[in-house]
N, C-alpha and C positions, 0 to 999 in steps of 0.2 A: 836326744833321738830316742825313740822307743826301743826297749831292750830287744824285742822280737826283731826289729828291723836291723839292728846291729848284728844280731846272731845270724840272720839270714845273709847279711853282706859278708861277714867272716867265713861263713860256710862255703861260699864259692870263691874265696880267695886263695891263691897258690900258698904253699906253706911258707915260702920265703918272704911273702908279703905280710903274712898274719903277724910275724914277730918283728916287722920293719918299725923302727922307732917313729917314722913319720905317719904310721897308719892312724894313730890316734887324732892327729891334726886333720887328717883327711875325713875321719869319721865326724869330727867336730864341725868341719866345714859343710858336710852334708846335712848335719842336724841344724845348723843355722839357716840353711836354705829352706828347711821345713818349718821355721819358726812362724807363728801366726797364720799357719796354712788354713786352719778352719775358719778364722775370722775373714781371711781374704776370700775364701771360696764362698762364704756366706754373703760377702759384699758383692762378689761377682754374680751370685745367684739373684740377689737383690736388684742389681743393675739390669740384669737380663729380663727380670720380671717387669720392671718399670718400662723398659723399652718395648717390650711385647704389649703392654697395656697402651703406651703412646701409639704404637704402630695400629693397633685395633681401632682406637678412637680416630686416628688419622685416616684409616681405611673407611670407617663409617662416614667421616666428613666427605671423603672423595665420592663415595657412593651417592650420598645425598646431593652433592653438587653436580655429579654427572647426570643424576635423575633430573634435576632442575635444568640443566643444559639441554637435555633431551626434549623436556616439555617446551622450553624455548624455541628450540629448532622446529618442533612440530607447529607451534603457533606461528612461527615465521613462514613455514612452508604453506600453511593455510591461508595466511595473510597475502602471500605472493600468489598463491593459486586464485584467490579472490580478485586481486588487482588485475591479474592477467586476463581472467574472463571478462572483467569489466572494460578492460582496454583492448580486447580482441587480440592479445598478444599470443602467438602460437608458440613462442619459445618456451621450452620446458626446462626446469631446474630442479634436481633431486638433491635436496640439502642433506638428508640422512644418509644417502648412499655415498657421497663424496663431498665432504664439507671443505670448502675453500672460502676462507674469510674474505679475502680480496674480491673474489668473484661474486659472493653473496653481497657485500657492500656496494659494489658497482651496480648489481642488478637493482638492489633496492633503490639506490640513488636515481637510476633511470626511471624506475616506476613512479618515485616521488616527483620527479620532474614532469612526467605525463600527467599525473593527478593534478599537479599544480597548474599546468597549462589548461587542463579541462575545466578546473574550477574557476580560472580566470575567464575562459570562453563561456562558461555557463553564466557567470555574473553578467557578462556582456549581453548575452542572450535575454536574460531575464529583464535587464534594463530596457532593451529593445522591445521585448514583449509588452512590458508595461506602458511604454510609449505608444505602441501600436494599439494596445487595448483602450487607452485614453483617447487616441485619435478616432477609433471606431466608435466609441461611446459619444464623443463629441459630434461625430458625423450623424449618429442615430438620432441624437437630440435635435440637430439641425434639420434632418429629414422630417422628423415629427413635426417641428414648429413650421417650417417653410412649405411642406407639401400638403399636410392635413387641412390647413385652413383653406387654401384655394380649392382643393377637392370638394370639401363641404360646401363651399360657396357655389361651385358649379353644380353640385347636386341639388342645392336649394334653388338655383336659377332654373334647372330643368324641371323641377316640380311646378314652379310658377308658371313656366311657359306651357307645360302640359294643362295646367289648370285653366289658364287664360285662353289657349288656343285649341283646346281639345275638339271643339266642333269643326275647326278648319282642317285638322290633321286627318290624313287617310288612316286606314287601319294599320298599314305598314309602317307608317311614320310613328304611330303611337307604339307599336311593338319595338321599333328602334330606339325611341326615346326611353322606354322602360329598360332595355338593355344597357343603355348608357348609364342610367341611374344605378342598375344593379352593379355594373362594373366599377363605378365610382365608389359605390359602398364596399365593394370587395377591395379595392385599393386602399381605402380608409382602414379597413380591418387588418389588411396586410401590413401596413405601415405601424399600426398599434402593436401588432405581433412581434415585428422586427425591434421595436423599441423595448418591449418587455423583455425579449431574449437577450438584448445587448446589455440591458442594465441589471439583469438577474444576478443577485448576490452582492450588489453594491450597497444597497440600503439594509441597514440592520433593523430588523423588526423584533420588538420584545416578545418573549414567550409568555403565553397566557394559558390558563387552564380552562378547558371546555370539553363538552361531550361531543364526540365526532358525529354522532347521529343528528344532534341539533344543527351542526354545521352543514351536513349534507342536505338536510331538509331545507335549509336556507338557500342552498345552491339551486334546488328544484324550483323554488319560487322565483329565483332570478333569471333562469334561462327558460326558453320556450320548450315545453314538453307536451307533445301531441297527446290526445286523449287515448290513443291506442297503445300507449307505452306505460308501463308501471315500473316502479322502483321497489326492490326488495333488499332489506338490510340484515346483515348478521345480527342475531340477538345479543352477541357479546361484544359488539363495538365498544371500544374503550373510552375512557376519559383520558384526555391527553394534555400534556404541558408542552406546547409546541408553538411554532409561529403560525398563527391561524390563517391569516390572509394568504400566505404562500401555499399552505396546504390546500385551502379552498381553490386557489388557482389551478393546482394540479388536478383535483377532482373535477373541477368545472370543465377543463379540456377533455378529460376522459369520458365525462358525461355526454359532452357535446358530440364527441366521436361516436359514442354508442348510440346516441339518437339518430345520427345520420344513417348508421348502419341498420337500425330497426323500424325506421319511421314508415317503410312500405309494408310492414307486417300488419296482420290483424291484430295480433296480441304480442307486442314487443315487450321483452322483460330485460331490465338491467339490474344485475345483482352485485352488492358490495360484500365482500367477504374479509374476514379478519383471522389472523393466526398469531396466537400469544408467542412472544419471544422476549428473552431478557435483554437482548442487545438492539434489536431493530423492531420498528413498527412495520408489520407485514400485512399488506392488504391486497386485495384482488377486485377488479372490476370487469364483470363478464356480461356479454349480451347473447342474444339468440338470433343476431342479424346475418347479414350476407357474408360475413367473414372476410378475410384479407387474402387475396391470392399469394401463394408461396413466393412468386417472383417479386412481390413488393415488400415482403416481410423483412428482408435483411436491412433495407435502408429507410424503413418507415419513420425512425426517429431522427433522421437527418433533416436539416433545414431545407424547406421548399419541396420535400418529398411527399407525395400525396397519391391517393388512389386515382386511377384514370377516370373512375366513375364518380368522384367526388369533385363536381365542377365548381362548387362554391367554397371549397376548402382552400386555406392559404398555404398549407404545408408547414406551419409553424407550430401548431398546438401540440403535437406529440414531441417536437424537439423541445419545447419549453417543459414538458413533463419529464423528459430525460435530463435536462439540465438542473431541475429541482432535485430529482432523485440523487444526481451526482454530487450536487452542492451539499447534500446531507449524507454523503459517504455511503450512498445506497445504489440501487440500480432498479431498472424497469425492463421486463421482458414480455413477450406475449406468445400465446399459443392460439392458433386460428385454423379453422377449416371452413372452406367455402361452402355456403348455404347452410352452416350449422352454427357458427358463432365465433366469437373472440373473447379470450380472457387476457387481461393485462395484469401482470404481478409486480407490485411495487414494494420496495424495502426502503426504509428511511432510519438512519441510525439515530437512536434516542438521544444520546449525549454529544451529538456533533456540534 
């Protein structure tokens, strides 16, 4: 024992104990209790330090895990919210406010069951839709084959009758026969339009490189263009890598529509514009014709929708234009004012 410690102990002992023969034994016992004190204190300090470091690392690990759990909960809540919106489920669940594992698992299980049921129903609907499309296309082919031939035969017979019996027919009969021929031709055109619309997108056409202006001028030569109508093309019309026949079908329908709108004018003008874009081919076809009344504009791209004044129209041309645009992940829209003109805006995705 340290001498100073012995002296301090003796200082506070009563006089009768200071000279007691057992006092030395007591002091030796105290001394033994303090043996290796420094080493033991050092070991205790070292142990405390190690425990503190372990606790610090454990705390960091827990914080990291808590952060991960929080992110998982946020992701789950977003996923559940998205599923609920798609399933029109008005039930709300707040994961972060009150986390209940059993409730969450049950809710997710219910949503998964609904998604599975919807997926099964979707597959059934797709199969049904494919079967219906096949039936419609077969029907369109049948109509084309079984109806067009008799119609053309009737029209030819009417022409022969008119030629052979023209001197015997009254003026009224001649007019009626002409009306019959016109309606037969219109029916033939209608059937052709239905067939084109029904089979659009089924046949794959190889893409080729061509100058758009060359293609448009070829269309001019193919269709009837009155002398009072002129075409004007944008100077920057592009060279395209595209399905040429399908693009020409689109522009032919727009040109025919524009000619019908301007043929009554002294100077009808049809313009084709182009707007450069990285993703889409963007074109416009405008005319200075009679315009489209506002009441007809909304449904003008639907099958068999046509202007009241367009008696020779089938109501399929613009529907085909719309279908081609949608087929190439684009769109078609119009701006029109009566007695001023109409502009159609067409977008077609380049890499569709």
